[in-house]
N, C-alpha and C positions, 0 to 999 in steps of 0.2 A: 738506962743510958745516962752517963754523966756528961753534962754539957760544959764545954769550955765557956768562959765568961763572955757575955754579950750575945750568945747564940740562942736561937729558938728552935724547938723541936715539934714535930707533928705528933699525930696520934697513931695508935695501932690500926692496921687494916681491919675493916669490917667486911668480912667475906665468909662464905661457906661453900660447900660443894654444889649448891644450887645456883651460885652466881653466874648469871649469863651476861650481864653488863657491869663493867667496872668503871666507875666515875672517879677520875683523878683530878684533884685540885693541885695547886702549887704547894702552898704551906699555909696552915691556919693563921688568920690574922690575930691581932691582939684581943679583940672581943671574944673570939672563939677560944683562944688559949685561956682567957680569964675564967670562962665557964666550963672549960674542958669538954667542949662539944664541937663536932663538925658543924660548920655554918652557924655558929652561935650568935652572930651579929644580928640584932633584931631587924635590921633593914635588908639583910641579905635575902635574895629572892629564891635561894636554893630549894627550900622546903615547899614553897608555893609552886615552883616550877615542876618539882617531882610530883606534887599532888595533882597537877594538871596532866602530866604525862601518864601517870599510873591510874588516874581517875579513882584515887583512894585518899580519904582524909589523912593528913599528916600534920598539918600546922597545929591543930588543937591537941595533939597527942603529946605525952611526955617524951623526952629525948630517947629514953630506952625503948619505948613503944615504937617510935619512928624507926629506930635501927632494926627492930624486930620485923616491922612491916616491910621495910626495904629488902631485908634478906629473904623474907617469905615470897616476895615478888621477883626475886632473882637479880636484885641490884646490890652491888657492893661499893664501898667507899675507901679511898686511900688518898694519899698525896704523892706527887712525884719527888718532892724534896723531903728528906728525913730531918735535916737540920741545916740552919744557915744563920748568918748575921743579917739582921734586918731591922733598922729603926722604923717603928711604926708598922703599918700593915700593907703598904703598897708593894706589889710584886716588883715594880721597877727598882725598889730599894734593896732587893735581895742580893747579897754577895756571899762568896765563899760557901756555895751550897754543896751539900753532900746528898746525893740521890738515894732513894729507897731502891731496893733490889726488885724492880718491876719485872724483870725477866723471870726470876725465880717465882714470884707470885703468880704471874699469868700462866706459867708452866704447871702450877699446882692447882689450877681451877679447871676441872674437867668439863664443865658445862659452859665455859666462857665463849661468847660469840663475838664480843667487841669491847673496845675501850673508848669511853667518851671523856674528853678533856674539858674541864670547866675553866675556860679562859685561855688566853694566848700564851701566857708564860708556861702553863702546864702542858699545852700542846707542843710548844717549841722544845722544851727539854724532854718531855715524855716521849715525843715522836722520835727523837734521836736515840733514846735509850731502848725503845721497843722495835724500831725499824719496821720491817714489813711482816712481823710475826702474825698479825691478825688485823682485822678491820679496825679503823679508828675513826673518830668523829671529833672535830674541833668545834666546841660550842661557845657561844658568847658567855662571858663571865656572869655569874649570878651576883657578884659583889655590888654593893651600893655605889662604889666608886666608878662603876661602868654603866652609866645611865644613858649612853648614846642611843641605845635601842629601847623600845618600849617593852613592857612585860609581855604583851601579846606577840611581839615580834620574836622575842627570845623563846617563848613557849613553842612557837611554830617550829623553830630550829631544834629545840630540845626534843620535840615529838619524834625526830628521826630515830631515837633510841628504841621506839616501839617495835621496829622490825626485828631487833635482837631479843625482845622479850616475848613475842608472840610464839 
């Protein structure tokens, strides 16, 4: 995809036919874009949270092994926003967003049981796009910019995804 000047784009979906839970963020931040990895900021709690939910080591693995492990456990990743203008990494700074085709993706995942939104911006836009097609869960953001809740409080809420994975 060719980006117009000043725009940032996300990564391809990480899903397969086994995906039971799709976790949707908003748009990768600058640190993630720089390393070309979902949740690549070293202080982002995403991988630690999923390690707690899945009771499976993730943090110590290579990025490719993390993705392989997620897929093997029925977890997929993508973002609500395909591309947008955004100075810095804060969701509040996103303007002129173009959404990913979430409806087509969820329709192509035969085992999908629910969608979990990582943060308020993803939940707001993603909820509008998906409507009532399937169960959704709005989770507190794993971003280091959202430190109002403790890690343990976030993990307790993220554990709600287990119902879709069992």
